[in-house]
PyMOL Python script that loads the backbone (N, CA, C, O; Angstrom):
from pymol import cmd

cmd.read_pdbstr("""\
ATOM      1  N   MET A   1      24.828  -3.732 -19.770  1.00  0.00           N
ATOM      2  CA  MET A   1      23.492  -3.223 -19.777  1.00  0.00           C
ATOM      3  C   MET A   1      23.387  -2.175 -20.881  1.00  0.00           C
ATOM      4  O   MET A   1      24.262  -1.319 -21.017  1.00  0.00           O
ATOM      5  N   LYS A   2      22.327  -2.245 -21.661  1.00  0.00           N
ATOM      6  CA  LYS A   2      22.128  -1.309 -22.753  1.00  0.00           C
ATOM      7  C   LYS A   2      21.449  -0.046 -22.236  1.00  0.00           C
ATOM      8  O   LYS A   2      20.579  -0.101 -21.367  1.00  0.00           O
ATOM      9  N   LYS A   3      21.860   1.083 -22.782  1.00  0.00           N
ATOM     10  CA  LYS A   3      21.221   2.344 -22.444  1.00  0.00           C
ATOM     11  C   LYS A   3      20.008   2.515 -23.339  1.00  0.00           C
ATOM     12  O   LYS A   3      20.038   2.174 -24.521  1.00  0.00           O
ATOM     13  N   ARG A   4      18.945   3.048 -22.762  1.00  0.00           N
ATOM     14  CA  ARG A   4      17.731   3.272 -23.517  1.00  0.00           C
ATOM     15  C   ARG A   4      17.343   4.732 -23.425  1.00  0.00           C
ATOM     16  O   ARG A   4      17.537   5.372 -22.391  1.00  0.00           O
ATOM     17  N   GLN A   5      16.802   5.250 -24.494  1.00  0.00           N
ATOM     18  CA  GLN A   5      16.343   6.622 -24.512  1.00  0.00           C
ATOM     19  C   GLN A   5      14.822   6.605 -24.603  1.00  0.00           C
ATOM     20  O   GLN A   5      14.244   5.892 -25.423  1.00  0.00           O
ATOM     21  N   VAL A   6      14.185   7.399 -23.751  1.00  0.00           N
ATOM     22  CA  VAL A   6      12.738   7.467 -23.715  1.00  0.00           C
ATOM     23  C   VAL A   6      12.310   8.823 -24.249  1.00  0.00           C
ATOM     24  O   VAL A   6      12.818   9.859 -23.819  1.00  0.00           O
ATOM     25  N   VAL A   7      11.379   8.812 -25.183  1.00  0.00           N
ATOM     26  CA  VAL A   7      10.847  10.042 -25.761  1.00  0.00           C
ATOM     27  C   VAL A   7       9.376  10.128 -25.397  1.00  0.00           C
ATOM     28  O   VAL A   7       8.611   9.193 -25.635  1.00  0.00           O
ATOM     29  N   VAL A   8       8.986  11.261 -24.817  1.00  0.00           N
ATOM     30  CA  VAL A   8       7.595  11.474 -24.421  1.00  0.00           C
ATOM     31  C   VAL A   8       7.036  12.597 -25.265  1.00  0.00           C
ATOM     32  O   VAL A   8       7.590  13.695 -25.305  1.00  0.00           O
ATOM     33  N   LYS A   9       5.919  12.313 -25.948  1.00  0.00           N
ATOM     34  CA  LYS A   9       5.261  13.334 -26.743  1.00  0.00           C
ATOM     35  C   LYS A   9       4.027  13.796 -25.996  1.00  0.00           C
ATOM     36  O   LYS A   9       3.260  12.987 -25.474  1.00  0.00           O
ATOM     37  N   ARG A  10       3.843  15.113 -25.950  1.00  0.00           N
ATOM     38  CA  ARG A  10       2.695  15.685 -25.257  1.00  0.00           C
ATOM     39  C   ARG A  10       1.862  16.494 -26.235  1.00  0.00           C
ATOM     40  O   ARG A  10       2.388  17.163 -27.124  1.00  0.00           O
ATOM     41  N   ASP A  11       0.566  16.418 -26.054  1.00  0.00           N
ATOM     42  CA  ASP A  11      -0.331  17.245 -26.849  1.00  0.00           C
ATOM     43  C   ASP A  11      -0.338  18.655 -26.262  1.00  0.00           C
ATOM     44  O   ASP A  11      -0.128  18.837 -25.063  1.00  0.00           O
ATOM     45  N   GLU A  12      -0.578  19.637 -27.103  1.00  0.00           N
ATOM     46  CA  GLU A  12      -0.686  21.015 -26.626  1.00  0.00           C
ATOM     47  C   GLU A  12      -1.909  21.120 -25.715  1.00  0.00           C
ATOM     48  O   GLU A  12      -2.975  20.594 -26.033  1.00  0.00           O
ATOM     49  N   GLY A  13      -1.748  21.794 -24.593  1.00  0.00           N
ATOM     50  CA  GLY A  13      -2.862  22.018 -23.681  1.00  0.00           C
ATOM     51  C   GLY A  13      -3.067  20.916 -22.661  1.00  0.00           C
ATOM     52  O   GLY A  13      -3.878  21.084 -21.751  1.00  0.00           O
ATOM     53  N   SER A  14      -2.375  19.804 -22.771  1.00  0.00           N
ATOM     54  CA  SER A  14      -2.511  18.758 -21.765  1.00  0.00           C
ATOM     55  C   SER A  14      -1.217  18.654 -20.967  1.00  0.00           C
ATOM     56  O   SER A  14      -0.132  18.955 -21.465  1.00  0.00           O
ATOM     57  N   ARG A  15      -1.355  18.231 -19.747  1.00  0.00           N
ATOM     58  CA  ARG A  15      -0.200  18.140 -18.869  1.00  0.00           C
ATOM     59  C   ARG A  15      -0.235  16.795 -18.165  1.00  0.00           C
ATOM     60  O   ARG A  15      -1.276  16.389 -17.647  1.00  0.00           O
ATOM     61  N   THR A  16       0.895  16.101 -18.142  1.00  0.00           N
ATOM     62  CA  THR A  16       0.989  14.813 -17.475  1.00  0.00           C
ATOM     63  C   THR A  16       2.055  14.896 -16.401  1.00  0.00           C
ATOM     64  O   THR A  16       3.176  15.336 -16.655  1.00  0.00           O
ATOM     65  N   ILE A  17       1.695  14.470 -15.202  1.00  0.00           N
ATOM     66  CA  ILE A  17       2.638  14.456 -14.093  1.00  0.00           C
ATOM     67  C   ILE A  17       2.749  13.017 -13.605  1.00  0.00           C
ATOM     68  O   ILE A  17       1.747  12.413 -13.220  1.00  0.00           O
ATOM     69  N   ASN A  18       3.942  12.473 -13.618  1.00  0.00           N
ATOM     70  CA  ASN A  18       4.180  11.122 -13.125  1.00  0.00           C
ATOM     71  C   ASN A  18       5.050  11.210 -11.878  1.00  0.00           C
ATOM     72  O   ASN A  18       6.190  11.668 -11.937  1.00  0.00           O
ATOM     73  N   ASN A  19       4.517  10.778 -10.781  1.00  0.00           N
ATOM     74  CA  ASN A  19       5.279  10.725  -9.543  1.00  0.00           C
ATOM     75  C   ASN A  19       5.402   9.259  -9.139  1.00  0.00           C
ATOM     76  O   ASN A  19       4.447   8.664  -8.640  1.00  0.00           O
ATOM     77  N   ASN A  20       6.562   8.689  -9.354  1.00  0.00           N
ATOM     78  CA  ASN A  20       6.803   7.308  -8.968  1.00  0.00           C
ATOM     79  C   ASN A  20       7.641   7.323  -7.703  1.00  0.00           C
ATOM     80  O   ASN A  20       8.755   7.847  -7.708  1.00  0.00           O
ATOM     81  N   SER A  21       7.130   6.763  -6.630  1.00  0.00           N
ATOM     82  CA  SER A  21       7.884   6.726  -5.387  1.00  0.00           C
ATOM     83  C   SER A  21       7.736   5.343  -4.770  1.00  0.00           C
ATOM     84  O   SER A  21       6.755   4.636  -5.000  1.00  0.00           O
ATOM     85  N   THR A  22       8.723   4.985  -3.993  1.00  0.00           N
ATOM     86  CA  THR A  22       8.732   3.697  -3.329  1.00  0.00           C
ATOM     87  C   THR A  22       8.870   3.916  -1.833  1.00  0.00           C
ATOM     88  O   THR A  22       9.750   4.649  -1.383  1.00  0.00           O
ATOM     89  N   THR A  23       8.006   3.285  -1.074  1.00  0.00           N
ATOM     90  CA  THR A  23       8.123   3.336   0.373  1.00  0.00           C
ATOM     91  C   THR A  23       8.549   1.956   0.853  1.00  0.00           C
ATOM     92  O   THR A  23       8.119   0.938   0.312  1.00  0.00           O
ATOM     93  N   ASN A  24       9.385   1.935   1.859  1.00  0.00           N
ATOM     94  CA  ASN A  24       9.882   0.681   2.401  1.00  0.00           C
ATOM     95  C   ASN A  24       9.359   0.474   3.802  1.00  0.00           C
ATOM     96  O   ASN A  24       9.259   1.419   4.584  1.00  0.00           O
ATOM     97  N   GLU A  25       9.026  -0.759   4.115  1.00  0.00           N
ATOM     98  CA  GLU A  25       8.668  -1.158   5.470  1.00  0.00           C
ATOM     99  C   GLU A  25       9.649  -2.230   5.899  1.00  0.00           C
ATOM    100  O   GLU A  25      10.050  -3.070   5.094  1.00  0.00           O
ATOM    101  N   TYR A  26      10.033  -2.206   7.148  1.00  0.00           N
ATOM    102  CA  TYR A  26      10.975  -3.179   7.685  1.00  0.00           C
ATOM    103  C   TYR A  26      10.251  -4.025   8.725  1.00  0.00           C
ATOM    104  O   TYR A  26       9.638  -3.499   9.654  1.00  0.00           O
ATOM    105  N   TRP A  27      10.330  -5.342   8.556  1.00  0.00           N
ATOM    106  CA  TRP A  27       9.574  -6.249   9.399  1.00  0.00           C
ATOM    107  C   TRP A  27      10.481  -7.026  10.329  1.00  0.00           C
ATOM    108  O   TRP A  27      11.344  -6.427  10.972  1.00  0.00           O
ATOM    109  N   GLU A  28      10.321  -8.328  10.426  1.00  0.00           N
ATOM    110  CA  GLU A  28      10.988  -9.124  11.456  1.00  0.00           C
ATOM    111  C   GLU A  28      12.512  -9.131  11.313  1.00  0.00           C
ATOM    112  O   GLU A  28      13.058  -9.062  10.212  1.00  0.00           O
ATOM    113  N   CYS A  29      13.171  -9.216  12.465  1.00  0.00           N
ATOM    114  CA  CYS A  29      14.632  -9.232  12.507  1.00  0.00           C
ATOM    115  C   CYS A  29      15.121 -10.618  12.088  1.00  0.00           C
ATOM    116  O   CYS A  29      14.590 -11.632  12.541  1.00  0.00           O
ATOM    117  N   GLN A  30      16.125 -10.657  11.229  1.00  0.00           N
ATOM    118  CA  GLN A  30      16.654 -11.926  10.736  1.00  0.00           C
ATOM    119  C   GLN A  30      18.103 -12.139  11.148  1.00  0.00           C
ATOM    120  O   GLN A  30      18.795 -12.980  10.575  1.00  0.00           O
ATOM    121  N   LYS A  31      18.569 -11.377  12.145  1.00  0.00           N
ATOM    122  CA  LYS A  31      19.952 -11.510  12.588  1.00  0.00           C
ATOM    123  C   LYS A  31      20.132 -12.837  13.320  1.00  0.00           C
ATOM    124  O   LYS A  31      19.359 -13.176  14.217  1.00  0.00           O
ATOM    125  N   ASN A  32      21.161 -13.580  12.926  1.00  0.00           N
ATOM    126  CA  ASN A  32      21.485 -14.857  13.557  1.00  0.00           C
ATOM    127  C   ASN A  32      22.436 -14.574  14.725  1.00  0.00           C
ATOM    128  O   ASN A  32      23.621 -14.312  14.521  1.00  0.00           O
ATOM    129  N   HIS A  33      21.908 -14.629  15.938  1.00  0.00           N
ATOM    130  CA  HIS A  33      22.694 -14.309  17.127  1.00  0.00           C
ATOM    131  C   HIS A  33      23.639 -15.437  17.528  1.00  0.00           C
ATOM    132  O   HIS A  33      24.556 -15.214  18.318  1.00  0.00           O
ATOM    133  N   ALA A  34      23.439 -16.624  17.008  1.00  0.00           N
ATOM    134  CA  ALA A  34      24.274 -17.769  17.376  1.00  0.00           C
ATOM    135  C   ALA A  34      25.243 -18.160  16.266  1.00  0.00           C
ATOM    136  O   ALA A  34      25.767 -19.274  16.280  1.00  0.00           O
ATOM    137  N   ALA A  35      25.490 -17.289  15.322  1.00  0.00           N
ATOM    138  CA  ALA A  35      26.365 -17.615  14.191  1.00  0.00           C
ATOM    139  C   ALA A  35      27.805 -17.854  14.648  1.00  0.00           C
ATOM    140  O   ALA A  35      28.513 -18.665  14.052  1.00  0.00           O
ATOM    141  N   SER A  36      28.236 -17.166  15.682  1.00  0.00           N
ATOM    142  CA  SER A  36      29.625 -17.310  16.130  1.00  0.00           C
ATOM    143  C   SER A  36      29.908 -18.682  16.736  1.00  0.00           C
ATOM    144  O   SER A  36      31.062 -19.109  16.765  1.00  0.00           O
ATOM    145  N   ILE A  37      28.885 -19.379  17.218  1.00  0.00           N
ATOM    146  CA  ILE A  37      29.085 -20.720  17.785  1.00  0.00           C
ATOM    147  C   ILE A  37      28.569 -21.819  16.862  1.00  0.00           C
ATOM    148  O   ILE A  37      28.531 -22.987  17.247  1.00  0.00           O
ATOM    149  N   GLY A  38      28.169 -21.444  15.635  1.00  0.00           N
ATOM    150  CA  GLY A  38      27.747 -22.432  14.652  1.00  0.00           C
ATOM    151  C   GLY A  38      26.288 -22.817  14.726  1.00  0.00           C
ATOM    152  O   GLY A  38      25.885 -23.814  14.128  1.00  0.00           O
ATOM    153  N   GLY A  39      25.491 -22.059  15.439  1.00  0.00           N
ATOM    154  CA  GLY A  39      24.065 -22.369  15.564  1.00  0.00           C
ATOM    155  C   GLY A  39      23.208 -21.366  14.831  1.00  0.00           C
ATOM    156  O   GLY A  39      23.702 -20.558  14.044  1.00  0.00           O
ATOM    157  N   TYR A  40      21.910 -21.427  15.102  1.00  0.00           N
ATOM    158  CA  TYR A  40      20.976 -20.492  14.501  1.00  0.00           C
ATOM    159  C   TYR A  40      19.959 -20.096  15.559  1.00  0.00           C
ATOM    160  O   TYR A  40      19.234 -20.944  16.081  1.00  0.00           O
ATOM    161  N   ALA A  41      19.907 -18.814  15.873  1.00  0.00           N
ATOM    162  CA  ALA A  41      18.935 -18.298  16.838  1.00  0.00           C
ATOM    163  C   ALA A  41      18.605 -16.849  16.485  1.00  0.00           C
ATOM    164  O   ALA A  41      19.497 -16.017  16.319  1.00  0.00           O
ATOM    165  N   VAL A  42      17.315 -16.566  16.375  1.00  0.00           N
ATOM    166  CA  VAL A  42      16.869 -15.194  16.142  1.00  0.00           C
ATOM    167  C   VAL A  42      16.171 -14.710  17.410  1.00  0.00           C
ATOM    168  O   VAL A  42      15.727 -15.517  18.227  1.00  0.00           O
ATOM    169  N   ASP A  43      16.075 -13.388  17.572  1.00  0.00           N
ATOM    170  CA  ASP A  43      15.539 -12.845  18.819  1.00  0.00           C
ATOM    171  C   ASP A  43      14.022 -12.732  18.857  1.00  0.00           C
ATOM    172  O   ASP A  43      13.457 -12.525  19.931  1.00  0.00           O
ATOM    173  N   GLY A  44      13.356 -12.858  17.737  1.00  0.00           N
ATOM    174  CA  GLY A  44      11.897 -12.821  17.721  1.00  0.00           C
ATOM    175  C   GLY A  44      11.304 -11.440  17.556  1.00  0.00           C
ATOM    176  O   GLY A  44      10.091 -11.283  17.696  1.00  0.00           O
ATOM    177  N   CYS A  45      12.109 -10.433  17.263  1.00  0.00           N
ATOM    178  CA  CYS A  45      11.600  -9.084  17.027  1.00  0.00           C
ATOM    179  C   CYS A  45      10.728  -9.125  15.780  1.00  0.00           C
ATOM    180  O   CYS A  45      11.188  -9.565  14.726  1.00  0.00           O
ATOM    181  N   ARG A  46       9.497  -8.682  15.873  1.00  0.00           N
ATOM    182  CA  ARG A  46       8.524  -8.831  14.790  1.00  0.00           C
ATOM    183  C   ARG A  46       8.474  -7.646  13.828  1.00  0.00           C
ATOM    184  O   ARG A  46       8.035  -7.805  12.689  1.00  0.00           O
ATOM    185  N   GLU A  47       8.919  -6.449  14.263  1.00  0.00           N
ATOM    186  CA  GLU A  47       8.827  -5.285  13.403  1.00  0.00           C
ATOM    187  C   GLU A  47       9.867  -4.253  13.817  1.00  0.00           C
ATOM    188  O   GLU A  47      10.126  -4.062  15.005  1.00  0.00           O
ATOM    189  N   PHE A  48      10.460  -3.591  12.828  1.00  0.00           N
ATOM    190  CA  PHE A  48      11.452  -2.553  13.100  1.00  0.00           C
ATOM    191  C   PHE A  48      10.767  -1.300  13.628  1.00  0.00           C
ATOM    192  O   PHE A  48       9.811  -0.804  13.031  1.00  0.00           O
ATOM    193  N   MET A  49      11.267  -0.790  14.758  1.00  0.00           N
ATOM    194  CA  MET A  49      10.810   0.478  15.311  1.00  0.00           C
ATOM    195  C   MET A  49      12.044   1.344  15.511  1.00  0.00           C
ATOM    196  O   MET A  49      12.953   0.961  16.248  1.00  0.00           O
ATOM    197  N   ALA A  50      12.091   2.496  14.871  1.00  0.00           N
ATOM    198  CA  ALA A  50      13.258   3.368  14.940  1.00  0.00           C
ATOM    199  C   ALA A  50      13.441   3.890  16.364  1.00  0.00           C
ATOM    200  O   ALA A  50      12.477   4.242  17.044  1.00  0.00           O
ATOM    201  N   MET A  51      14.704   3.931  16.798  1.00  0.00           N
ATOM    202  CA  MET A  51      15.018   4.402  18.138  1.00  0.00           C
ATOM    203  C   MET A  51      15.027   5.933  18.208  1.00  0.00           C
ATOM    204  O   MET A  51      14.778   6.509  19.267  1.00  0.00           O
ATOM    205  N   GLY A  52      15.316   6.592  17.073  1.00  0.00           N
ATOM    206  CA  GLY A  52      15.395   8.051  17.061  1.00  0.00           C
ATOM    207  C   GLY A  52      14.607   8.654  15.920  1.00  0.00           C
ATOM    208  O   GLY A  52      13.928   7.956  15.166  1.00  0.00           O
ATOM    209  N   ALA A  53      14.712   9.959  15.812  1.00  0.00           N
ATOM    210  CA  ALA A  53      13.999  10.694  14.758  1.00  0.00           C
ATOM    211  C   ALA A  53      14.659  10.469  13.403  1.00  0.00           C
ATOM    212  O   ALA A  53      15.846  10.154  13.326  1.00  0.00           O
ATOM    213  N   GLU A  54      13.883  10.634  12.337  1.00  0.00           N
ATOM    214  CA  GLU A  54      14.387  10.486  10.972  1.00  0.00           C
ATOM    215  C   GLU A  54      15.510  11.481  10.723  1.00  0.00           C
ATOM    216  O   GLU A  54      15.395  12.658  11.066  1.00  0.00           O
ATOM    217  N   GLY A  55      16.592  11.007  10.128  1.00  0.00           N
ATOM    218  CA  GLY A  55      17.735  11.850   9.844  1.00  0.00           C
ATOM    219  C   GLY A  55      18.855  11.743  10.859  1.00  0.00           C
ATOM    220  O   GLY A  55      19.946  12.262  10.625  1.00  0.00           O
ATOM    221  N   THR A  56      18.615  11.083  11.980  1.00  0.00           N
ATOM    222  CA  THR A  56      19.653  10.880  12.983  1.00  0.00           C
ATOM    223  C   THR A  56      20.212   9.470  12.852  1.00  0.00           C
ATOM    224  O   THR A  56      19.631   8.625  12.171  1.00  0.00           O
ATOM    225  N   SER A  57      21.342   9.220  13.506  1.00  0.00           N
ATOM    226  CA  SER A  57      21.927   7.880  13.440  1.00  0.00           C
ATOM    227  C   SER A  57      21.087   6.862  14.204  1.00  0.00           C
ATOM    228  O   SER A  57      21.134   5.673  13.890  1.00  0.00           O
ATOM    229  N   ASN A  58      20.325   7.299  15.193  1.00  0.00           N
ATOM    230  CA  ASN A  58      19.459   6.386  15.942  1.00  0.00           C
ATOM    231  C   ASN A  58      18.240   5.951  15.137  1.00  0.00           C
ATOM    232  O   ASN A  58      17.542   5.022  15.546  1.00  0.00           O
ATOM    233  N   ALA A  59      17.966   6.590  14.014  1.00  0.00           N
ATOM    234  CA  ALA A  59      16.842   6.179  13.171  1.00  0.00           C
ATOM    235  C   ALA A  59      17.117   4.852  12.483  1.00  0.00           C
ATOM    236  O   ALA A  59      16.192   4.223  11.969  1.00  0.00           O
ATOM    237  N   LEU A  60      18.370   4.413  12.462  1.00  0.00           N
ATOM    238  CA  LEU A  60      18.737   3.154  11.819  1.00  0.00           C
ATOM    239  C   LEU A  60      18.858   2.000  12.814  1.00  0.00           C
ATOM    240  O   LEU A  60      19.201   0.885  12.420  1.00  0.00           O
ATOM    241  N   VAL A  61      18.584   2.247  14.094  1.00  0.00           N
ATOM    242  CA  VAL A  61      18.695   1.229  15.132  1.00  0.00           C
ATOM    243  C   VAL A  61      17.296   0.893  15.631  1.00  0.00           C
ATOM    244  O   VAL A  61      16.491   1.788  15.891  1.00  0.00           O
ATOM    245  N   CYS A  62      17.012  -0.396  15.764  1.00  0.00           N
ATOM    246  CA  CYS A  62      15.701  -0.853  16.226  1.00  0.00           C
ATOM    247  C   CYS A  62      15.596  -0.685  17.743  1.00  0.00           C
ATOM    248  O   CYS A  62      16.486  -1.105  18.482  1.00  0.00           O
ATOM    249  N   ALA A  63      14.513  -0.076  18.196  1.00  0.00           N
ATOM    250  CA  ALA A  63      14.302   0.134  19.620  1.00  0.00           C
ATOM    251  C   ALA A  63      13.954  -1.174  20.336  1.00  0.00           C
ATOM    252  O   ALA A  63      14.199  -1.298  21.536  1.00  0.00           O
ATOM    253  N   ALA A  64      13.395  -2.134  19.633  1.00  0.00           N
ATOM    254  CA  ALA A  64      12.967  -3.383  20.259  1.00  0.00           C
ATOM    255  C   ALA A  64      14.123  -4.356  20.477  1.00  0.00           C
ATOM    256  O   ALA A  64      14.233  -4.957  21.546  1.00  0.00           O
ATOM    257  N   CYS A  65      14.997  -4.519  19.461  1.00  0.00           N
ATOM    258  CA  CYS A  65      16.045  -5.531  19.571  1.00  0.00           C
ATOM    259  C   CYS A  65      17.457  -4.963  19.570  1.00  0.00           C
ATOM    260  O   CYS A  65      18.400  -5.676  19.911  1.00  0.00           O
ATOM    261  N   GLY A  66      17.627  -3.687  19.192  1.00  0.00           N
ATOM    262  CA  GLY A  66      18.947  -3.065  19.192  1.00  0.00           C
ATOM    263  C   GLY A  66      19.774  -3.342  17.951  1.00  0.00           C
ATOM    264  O   GLY A  66      20.934  -2.933  17.889  1.00  0.00           O
ATOM    265  N   CYS A  67      19.215  -4.025  16.963  1.00  0.00           N
ATOM    266  CA  CYS A  67      19.939  -4.346  15.727  1.00  0.00           C
ATOM    267  C   CYS A  67      19.824  -3.196  14.735  1.00  0.00           C
ATOM    268  O   CYS A  67      18.939  -2.348  14.846  1.00  0.00           O
ATOM    269  N   HIS A  68      20.731  -3.180  13.765  1.00  0.00           N
ATOM    270  CA  HIS A  68      20.668  -2.208  12.678  1.00  0.00           C
ATOM    271  C   HIS A  68      19.491  -2.553  11.774  1.00  0.00           C
ATOM    272  O   HIS A  68      19.065  -3.706  11.704  1.00  0.00           O
ATOM    273  N   ARG A  69      18.978  -1.554  11.092  1.00  0.00           N
ATOM    274  CA  ARG A  69      17.812  -1.740  10.221  1.00  0.00           C
ATOM    275  C   ARG A  69      18.063  -2.755   9.120  1.00  0.00           C
ATOM    276  O   ARG A  69      17.115  -3.394   8.662  1.00  0.00           O
ATOM    277  N   ASN A  70      19.316  -2.932   8.671  1.00  0.00           N
ATOM    278  CA  ASN A  70      19.624  -3.868   7.589  1.00  0.00           C
ATOM    279  C   ASN A  70      19.356  -5.323   7.967  1.00  0.00           C
ATOM    280  O   ASN A  70      19.211  -6.160   7.077  1.00  0.00           O
ATOM    281  N   PHE A  71      19.286  -5.648   9.246  1.00  0.00           N
ATOM    282  CA  PHE A  71      18.996  -7.019   9.664  1.00  0.00           C
ATOM    283  C   PHE A  71      17.511  -7.355   9.568  1.00  0.00           C
ATOM    284  O   PHE A  71      17.135  -8.522   9.677  1.00  0.00           O
ATOM    285  N   HIS A  72      16.672  -6.355   9.366  1.00  0.00           N
ATOM    286  CA  HIS A  72      15.233  -6.580   9.285  1.00  0.00           C
ATOM    287  C   HIS A  72      14.818  -6.775   7.836  1.00  0.00           C
ATOM    288  O   HIS A  72      15.379  -6.158   6.930  1.00  0.00           O
ATOM    289  N   ARG A  73      13.818  -7.650   7.623  1.00  0.00           N
ATOM    290  CA  ARG A  73      13.325  -7.942   6.279  1.00  0.00           C
ATOM    291  C   ARG A  73      12.653  -6.699   5.710  1.00  0.00           C
ATOM    292  O   ARG A  73      11.776  -6.113   6.343  1.00  0.00           O
ATOM    293  N   LYS A  74      13.074  -6.300   4.501  1.00  0.00           N
ATOM    294  CA  LYS A  74      12.543  -5.106   3.855  1.00  0.00           C
ATOM    295  C   LYS A  74      11.484  -5.492   2.836  1.00  0.00           C
ATOM    296  O   LYS A  74      11.658  -6.423   2.049  1.00  0.00           O
ATOM    297  N   GLN A  75      10.385  -4.755   2.868  1.00  0.00           N
ATOM    298  CA  GLN A  75       9.327  -4.962   1.889  1.00  0.00           C
ATOM    299  C   GLN A  75       9.032  -3.615   1.248  1.00  0.00           C
ATOM    300  O   GLN A  75       8.665  -2.661   1.935  1.00  0.00           O
ATOM    301  N   ALA A  76       9.193  -3.538  -0.070  1.00  0.00           N
ATOM    302  CA  ALA A  76       8.991  -2.283  -0.796  1.00  0.00           C
ATOM    303  C   ALA A  76       7.580  -2.213  -1.350  1.00  0.00           C
ATOM    304  O   ALA A  76       7.019  -3.208  -1.809  1.00  0.00           O
ATOM    305  N   HIS A  77       7.032  -1.030  -1.295  1.00  0.00           N
ATOM    306  CA  HIS A  77       5.714  -0.756  -1.859  1.00  0.00           C
ATOM    307  C   HIS A  77       5.868   0.363  -2.871  1.00  0.00           C
ATOM    308  O   HIS A  77       6.314   1.456  -2.520  1.00  0.00           O
ATOM    309  N   ALA A  78       5.508   0.111  -4.115  1.00  0.00           N
ATOM    310  CA  ALA A  78       5.598   1.124  -5.166  1.00  0.00           C
ATOM    311  C   ALA A  78       4.289   1.881  -5.255  1.00  0.00           C
ATOM    312  O   ALA A  78       3.211   1.287  -5.275  1.00  0.00           O
ATOM    313  N   GLU A  79       4.397   3.193  -5.308  1.00  0.00           N
ATOM    314  CA  GLU A  79       3.219   4.039  -5.458  1.00  0.00           C
ATOM    315  C   GLU A  79       3.373   4.814  -6.752  1.00  0.00           C
ATOM    316  O   GLU A  79       4.356   5.528  -6.948  1.00  0.00           O
ATOM    317  N   VAL A  80       2.399   4.669  -7.629  1.00  0.00           N
ATOM    318  CA  VAL A  80       2.436   5.364  -8.907  1.00  0.00           C
ATOM    319  C   VAL A  80       1.210   6.274  -8.969  1.00  0.00           C
ATOM    320  O   VAL A  80       0.070   5.829  -8.835  1.00  0.00           O
ATOM    321  N   VAL A  81       1.482   7.557  -9.176  1.00  0.00           N
ATOM    322  CA  VAL A  81       0.410   8.537  -9.254  1.00  0.00           C
ATOM    323  C   VAL A  81       0.500   9.237 -10.600  1.00  0.00           C
ATOM    324  O   VAL A  81       1.541   9.804 -10.931  1.00  0.00           O
ATOM    325  N   CYS A  82      -0.561   9.206 -11.372  1.00  0.00           N
ATOM    326  CA  CYS A  82      -0.596   9.870 -12.672  1.00  0.00           C
ATOM    327  C   CYS A  82      -1.802  10.799 -12.708  1.00  0.00           C
ATOM    328  O   CYS A  82      -2.930  10.387 -12.437  1.00  0.00           O
ATOM    329  N   GLU A  83      -1.546  12.051 -13.043  1.00  0.00           N
ATOM    330  CA  GLU A  83      -2.625  13.010 -13.164  1.00  0.00           C
ATOM    331  C   GLU A  83      -2.603  13.606 -14.555  1.00  0.00           C
ATOM    332  O   GLU A  83      -1.550  14.022 -15.038  1.00  0.00           O
ATOM    333  N   ILE A  84      -3.741  13.649 -15.194  1.00  0.00           N
ATOM    334  CA  ILE A  84      -3.843  14.255 -16.530  1.00  0.00           C
ATOM    335  C   ILE A  84      -4.927  15.321 -16.447  1.00  0.00           C
ATOM    336  O   ILE A  84      -6.068  15.055 -16.071  1.00  0.00           O
ATOM    337  N   SER A  85      -4.539  16.511 -16.802  1.00  0.00           N
ATOM    338  CA  SER A  85      -5.528  17.601 -16.780  1.00  0.00           C
ATOM    339  C   SER A  85      -5.559  18.332 -18.096  1.00  0.00           C
ATOM    340  O   SER A  85      -6.330  19.277 -18.259  1.00  0.00           O
TER     341      SER A  85
END
""", "prot")
cmd.dss("prot")
cmd.show_as("cartoon", "prot")
cmd.util.cbc("prot")
cmd.orient("prot")
């Protein structure tokens, strides 16, 4: 991968603030509960709901199905905010 250098030129008296953030949502559980016997079965959990508060280990466990958050389908939403004054 090539490294790139970005140069930003600003006019005197103007200010640009770029806040790029990504929020993630976790949807249906995709864990195959029958993988050990050679089958395919999912539990039908439709959306990830955290079992505990943010920052705790229970925040990564789904309250509905008991699976880890990584088994749920992740959908990222990019938010770009630019202010020029």
